[in-house]
C-alpha positions in Angstrom: 41.0 -20.8 22.1 38.1 -18.4 22.5 34.6 -19.9 22.3 32.8 -19.0 19.1 29.8 -16.7 19.8 26.5 -17.3 18.0 25.3 -14.7 15.6 22.2 -12.6 16.3 19.0 -14.6 16.2 17.4 -14.6 12.7 14.0 -15.4 14.0 12.1 -14.9 17.2 8.9 -17.0 17.6 6.7 -17.2 20.7 9.5 -15.6 22.7 12.1 -18.1 21.6 15.1 -17.0 19.6 16.3 -19.2 16.7 19.7 -19.0 15.0 20.4 -19.8 11.3 23.3 -22.1 12.2 20.9 -24.3 14.2 18.2 -24.5 11.5 17.7 -27.3 9.0 17.5 -26.4 5.3 13.7 -26.7 5.5 13.6 -24.3 8.5 15.9 -21.8 6.7 13.6 -21.9 3.7 10.5 -21.4 5.8 12.3 -18.5 7.6 13.0 -16.9 4.2 9.3 -17.2 3.3 8.3 -15.6 6.6 10.8 -12.7 6.1 9.5 -12.2 2.5 5.9 -12.2 3.5 6.6 -9.7 6.3 8.2 -7.4 3.8 5.3 -7.8 1.4 2.8 -7.0 4.1 4.7 -3.9 5.1 4.9 -2.9 1.4 1.2 -3.4 0.9 0.3 -1.3 4.0 2.5 1.5 2.5 0.8 1.1 -0.9 -2.6 1.1 0.7 -1.8 4.4 2.4 -0.7 5.8 -1.0 -3.9 4.5 -2.7 -6.1 5.9 0.0 -4.6 9.4 -0.2 -4.7 9.3 -4.0 -8.4 8.2 -4.0 -9.3 11.0 -1.6 -7.5 13.4 -3.9 -9.6 12.3 -6.9 -12.8 12.5 -4.8 -11.9 16.1 -4.0 -11.1 16.8 -7.7 -14.5 15.4 -8.6 -16.3 17.6 -6.0 -14.4 20.7 -7.2 -15.5 19.8 -10.8 -19.1 19.6 -9.6 -18.9 23.0 -7.9 -17.3 24.5 -11.0 -20.2 23.2 -13.1 -22.7 24.6 -10.6 -21.1 28.1 -10.8 -21.0 28.3 -14.5 -23.9 30.2 -16.1 -26.2 28.2 -18.3 -25.5 28.5 -22.0 -28.4 30.1 -23.9 -28.6 28.9 -27.4 -30.1 31.1 -30.1 -33.6 30.0 -31.1 -34.6 29.9 -34.6 -38.1 30.7 -35.6 -39.7 28.4 -38.1 -42.6 29.9 -40.0 -45.4 27.6 -40.9 
């Protein structure tokens, strides 16, 4: 009978590989937390990039708005003469 090979390691920590079949229930739960936190960190980096680019876009829109205001001619309102 062929010897059963272990699956791929599910966690590598400090250069050591750990396999799900060798972990306790507590270790499996902690491993799941670590995987979830890694995913959240990656997602937040991605979201941070999106927010940074979006913010810069709004800054540029505001600058363009200021330039537009500077280029517009001042409005002259009609004056009304009041006789005393």
